[in-house]
C-alpha positions in Angstrom: 23.6 16.2 -3.4 23.7 12.5 -2.4 20.7 10.3 -1.5 20.4 7.0 0.2 18.4 4.8 -2.1 16.8 1.6 -0.7 15.8 0.3 -4.1 15.0 1.4 -7.6 12.9 -0.6 -10.1 10.3 -0.6 -12.8 6.9 -2.1 -12.2 3.3 -1.0 -12.4 1.7 1.6 -10.2 -0.1 -0.3 -7.5 -2.4 2.6 -6.5 -3.4 6.1 -7.2 -4.5 7.9 -10.4 -2.1 6.0 -12.6 -2.8 2.6 -11.0 -1.9 -0.2 -13.5 0.4 2.0 -15.5 4.1 1.4 -16.0 6.2 3.4 -13.5 9.8 3.7 -12.3 10.2 3.8 -8.5 12.9 5.4 -6.5 12.6 4.4 -2.8 14.5 6.4 -0.2 15.8 5.2 3.1 14.5 6.7 6.3 11.2 7.8 7.7 10.1 10.1 10.5 7.0 8.1 11.4 6.3 4.6 12.6 2.8 3.6 11.3 1.3 0.4 12.8 0.6 -1.0 9.3 3.7 0.2 7.5 4.6 -2.4 4.8 8.1 -0.9 4.1 9.5 -0.8 7.6 12.7 -2.4 6.2 13.4 0.8 4.3 12.9 3.1 7.3 16.3 2.4 8.8 19.9 2.3 7.5 20.3 -1.4 8.4 19.5 -2.7 5.0 21.8 -2.4 2.0 21.4 0.8 0.0 22.9 2.8 -2.8 24.3 6.3 -2.6 23.4 8.2 -5.7 23.3 11.9 -6.7 20.6 13.7 -8.6 22.4 13.2 -11.9 22.7 9.4 -11.4 19.1 9.1 -10.4 18.0 11.2 -13.4 20.2 9.0 -15.7 18.6 5.8 -14.3 15.1 7.2 -14.9 16.0 8.2 -18.5 17.5 4.8 -19.2 14.3 3.0 -18.4 12.2 4.9 -21.0 9.3 5.0 -18.5 7.2 8.2 -18.2 5.7 7.8 -14.7 8.2 8.4 -11.9 7.3 7.7 -8.2 9.5 9.0 -5.4 8.6 7.0 -2.3 10.1 5.7 0.9 10.6 5.9 3.7 9.7 9.5 3.4 11.1 11.4 0.4 10.6 14.9 1.8 12.9 14.5 4.8 15.9 13.7 2.6 18.7 16.3 2.7 18.7 18.2 -0.6 15.4 16.7 -1.9 14.6 20.1 -3.6 17.7 19.7 -5.7 16.5 16.4 -7.0 12.9 17.6 -7.6 14.2 20.6 -9.6 16.5 18.3 -11.6 13.6 15.9 -12.5 11.3 18.9 -13.2 13.6 19.8 -16.1 13.4 16.4 -17.7 11.1 16.0 -20.7 8.4 13.4 -21.1 8.2 12.3 -17.5 5.5 12.7 -14.9 6.8 12.8 -11.3 4.7 11.8 -8.3 6.0 12.1 -4.7 4.4 9.9 -2.1 4.6 11.7 1.3 3.3 10.8 4.7 1.6 14.1 5.5 3.9 15.2 8.2 6.1 17.5 6.1 4.9 20.7 4.5 4.6 20.5 0.8 4.2 24.3 0.4 8.0 24.7 0.1 7.9 22.9 -3.2 4.9 24.6 -4.8 6.9 27.3 -6.5 9.0 24.8 -8.5 8.2 25.2 -12.2 6.6 22.0 -13.6 6.4 20.7 -10.0 5.6 17.1 -9.2 2.2 15.9 -8.1 2.0 15.0 -4.4 0.1 12.0 -3.0 -0.3 13.2 0.6 -1.4 10.7 3.2 -3.6 11.6 6.1 -2.6 9.2 8.9 -5.8 8.2 10.6 -6.0 7.1 14.3 -5.4 3.4 13.4 -1.9 4.4 12.2 -0.8 5.7 15.6 0.7 8.7 13.8 -2.2 11.1 13.4 -0.7 13.6 15.8 2.2 14.2 13.3 0.0 15.4 10.5 0.9 18.9 9.1 -2.7 20.1 8.7 -2.0 22.9 6.2 -1.1 20.3 3.6 -4.7 19.6 3.1 -5.3 23.2 2.1 -2.4 23.2 -0.4 -3.4 20.1 -2.3 -5.1 20.9 -5.6 -6.3 18.9 -8.6 -2.7 18.0 -9.5 -2.4 16.2 -6.2 -4.1 13.4 -4.3 -5.0 13.0 -0.6 -4.9 9.3 0.5 -6.6 7.7 3.5 -5.6 4.2 4.7 -8.4 2.8 6.8 -8.1 0.3 9.6 -11.5 0.3 11.3 -14.8 2.2 11.9 -13.0 4.9 13.9 -10.8 5.6 11.0 -13.8 5.8 8.7 -15.5 8.5 10.8 -12.3 10.5 11.1 -11.8 10.3 7.4 -15.2 11.7 6.8 -14.5 14.6 9.1 -11.3 15.5 7.4 -12.7 15.2 3.9 -15.6 17.6 4.8 -13.5 20.0 6.9 -11.1 20.7 4.1 -13.6 20.2 1.3 -11.2 17.8 -0.3 -13.7 16.4 -2.9 -14.0 19.9 -4.5 -10.3 20.7 -4.5 -8.2 17.6 -5.0 -8.3 13.8 -5.8 -9.4 11.7 -2.9 -8.5 8.0 -2.6 -9.2 5.6 0.2 -7.9 2.1 0.8 -8.2 -0.6 3.4 -5.3 -1.7 5.6 -4.5 -5.1 4.2 -6.1 -7.8 6.3 -7.7 -5.3 8.8 -11.0 -4.1 7.2 -12.8 -5.5 4.2 -13.0 -3.5 1.0 -16.8 -3.9 0.8 -17.1 -2.0 4.1 -15.4 0.9 2.5 -17.8 0.7 -0.5 -20.8 0.7 1.9 -19.4 3.8 3.7 -19.0 5.6 0.3 -22.6 4.8 -0.5 -23.9 5.7 2.9 -22.3 9.1 2.7 -23.0 9.7 -1.0 -19.3 10.3 -1.4 -19.2 11.3 -5.1 -15.6 11.8 -6.4 -14.1 9.6 -3.8 -12.1 6.7 -5.2 -11.7 3.3 -3.6 -8.4 1.7 -4.3 -6.8 -1.7 -3.6 -3.1 -2.2 -3.7 -2.6 -4.0 -7.0 0.9 -5.1 -6.2 -0.4 -7.0 -3.1 -2.9 -8.8 -5.3 -0.6 -9.7 -8.1 2.4 -10.7 -6.0 3.1 -11.8 -2.5 2.3 -8.9 -0.2 5.8 -9.0 1.3 7.6 -9.1 -2.1 10.0 -6.2 -2.7 10.9 -4.5 -6.0 7.3 -4.7 -7.4 
């Protein structure tokens, strides 16, 4: 299978359970959503330069970096033709840990039977994204302690909806929960206050490290 790759690079994880750790990123072209706050819109079309690589070439690049953490991102990885072939190829590689960042609109259940499957970071697109209607709700029942559910918060409406989803699906008991502010839309201290007000044990506040370390618009970081 061949995949359209917008960029590939080594940096640190800017968010998630391995934030601050070295990681190799594979970013795919194309997305089926159009979030209001998307910071990688340039990768959502085929108008930018891209590489066409097959699963063996991608695996070889990952191996050449010597980096253990691998992040498949986008765009949206799970809408790529033949993505299962790539996932199965990477699952056979030794000494790597694969994470797939997915927008929540595509079922992850079809990949749960893969031996040594990757971990999924599954977004729940809140009202402020403009894409909540596209969420595949069963994903939040499939997620387990190997996975993460992520909420990106724009405003107070988003905070209240986030609370409803966390409680409805009992996410704190079943998976890892991370929340982060939309850059420039809501202050991180408001999210801290909300966590305190609701006694949200086991909920993690995260800030996007790559936007703190580098210019927020910088690519390849």
